[in-house]
N, C-alpha and C positions, 0 to 999 in steps of 0.2 A: 351834653357829652356825641351829640351829633355832629354839630358843628369842628367841634376839637377833631375828630373825626376825620371827616370832609378839609379840615386845614393838614392834618398828620398823611391824608393822599395826597392831595393840591405838593403839599412841601415831596412825597419820596416821587412823584412822578416828575416835579421838576428837574430834581436832584438826576433822574433817570437819564432826564433828557439831555442835559448838561455835563452831563460822565457820555453817552454815547457821542455827541459833538464834540468832547478835547479828544477821546479816544478815536477820531476817526479820522483827524487831523492829521494831514505828513508831517506838520513840521513840529519840534518836538517843546512843548510846554511846559516853565518849569518854575518854579518856585524858591527860592536859598533866604535863609535866615542868615541873621545879623553877623553870623562869624564861616557865612559860604560854606553852611552845607548844603546836599540838597533836600529841601521838605516834601516838594511834590516832583514828579515827571510824568507825561503820558505817555503811552505803550510806543508811541513814535522814537521814544529813547532808545529803546531796545533794537528797535525797526533799524537802527543807523550807528548806533556801535555796538550793538551785539551784549552790552551790557546789562545783566537781571534788571529791572526798576525796583525789585525789593530788597537785590543786597544794595545798590546806591543810594539808597536814601539814607541819608544820614552821615555820609561822608560830602568830604571836602572837596566842592566842584575841581579844584587846579588838580585833583589826581588825575581828570581824567584829560587834561589841558597837555598839548605837544610841552615838550621841558622849552622848547622855545620862544613861544608863546606867552608862558605862563605869569612874565613881568607886565605883560602889553594886554593883557586879558585882568588882569588882579587892579591896575592903576586905572581902568575902564569904571570896573565895576566899584573899586574903593571911594570914585569922586564918585557915584551917584550915593552911594552909602553916607560918604558925610555929606551932603546938599550940596555938593559945586557945581552938580548936573541935574538939567531932569530925569535925561536917558542918554544911554550909553549904544553902540554899535561899534563890532569891530565883528572881523573878520581873523576867524583863528583858527587853528588845531587841533581834533578833541582826537582820541585815541582812540583804538577798535580791539576788540577783543579779538586772541593770538596775532596782536600787531598791526602794525599802519594805522594810519590818521583817514579823519575826511576833516575837509573844511567844513567851516559852521561858519556861517553869517550871526554872531551872537548879538543879539536886542535885550534891554533892560531896563526898566523901570523901576520907582519905588516899593514899598510896598509901607503905608504909614500906620503903624498902629493907634487905635482907642482917643491917645494922650497927642498925638501927631508926629509922634515921632518916628521912624526911617527905622523897621521893624524887619526887612530886608528887601529881596530884590526881587522880581517876576517879568520875566521876558520869554522871547523864545530863538528858539537854534535852527539857523532856516540853512539844511545842505544845499551847498554852492560846490563842493569836488566837481563836481563836471563845466560849470563856468572858468573855477580854476585851471583846469587843467585845459581849455583852450586857449585861457591868455597864455599860458605857460610854452603850448604850437605857437602863439602867433607870434609870440616873442621867439622867439626857436626861429621860425620862417622868416622874420625881419631879419635876422642879424647873423644865419649861416644859409652857404651855398645848400640846394637842397640837392644837388647832387652829387657834390664831395664830402657836404659837410663840411667842409672851411669857414670860418670865418670872412663875413664880404664886408665890402666898401663900408659901410655903415657902420658897423662896430668895430674896425680899424678904425676912423674919423673917431668913432665916440671913445675907442681906448688912447688913442693919439691924443686928445684937445684932455682929456683926463691927465698922462706924462705929464704933458704939457703944463700942466696949472699941478700939477706937482712937483715937478722939478721949478720952477720958477718961486713956490713957497718954498721952499728948501735952496735954494738957489743954488744949482746944481746943472747938470746941463742934461741938454738930451738929442741924441747920437739917431737916427732912424736909415735904417738899410736897406736900399730898394734892390732887389734881386726879379732881370728882366730874363724868361723863359721863352729861348726862341722858337716859334710855330705855335706857343699856347694861343693864345687869340683865335687861328684858325678852328684848333681842335675846341674852343670854347665857344666862339661861335655855329659852327656845327654840330655841337653835342647839346650847348644849352648850360 
C-alpha cells in the first residue's frame, strides 16, 4: 500500500512538473486527432489568438486558419497523416478574436497509437508575425522610393521582365513609354 501511495504521489508530482513546463512555454503546443480536431492546447493558444482553450478543444483546426491559407495548411497536415512525410512546417495565418490574424509557423509530427497507426498530429505554433512584418517592410523598401512612395527602378525592371515574358508567351507585342521630366534630376539629387 505504501509503495502504491508513493508511486501515485510521484506520478502526481511528475504530472504537475510537466503541466508547469508546458503552460509556461510561449509557443502553442497542440495535438490534433485524425479528423483534425484540437485535442490539446496549452495556455499560449489563448495568449496568441485570444480564443479560450476550453472553447477551442474539439473544434476543427481549419476554422482558425485564414481562408487563403487553409488549402496549404491542410495539405501539409494531410501528408503527415497519410505517412507521406515525417513532419511538416508551414508559415500560415491564424485568426484572432475580434478580427485580424497572426502569422504562425505550424510544425507537426504524427502521433502513433499502440498498433503503430497514425492517430493524429502533435506540434507547435510559433508566432512569427513580427518577422513577417519586417520582411514586408524590407520588400517595400527594396521596391519603392522612400520619399515619394513611387515604384523604383528595381520594381520597374521586374515588371518589365514579367511583361516581356508574358507578351512572348502570348505572341503579343509590348510597348514602353518613357517620359522625361525637365529638371527632375536636380530635384531628386538635392532631396534624395
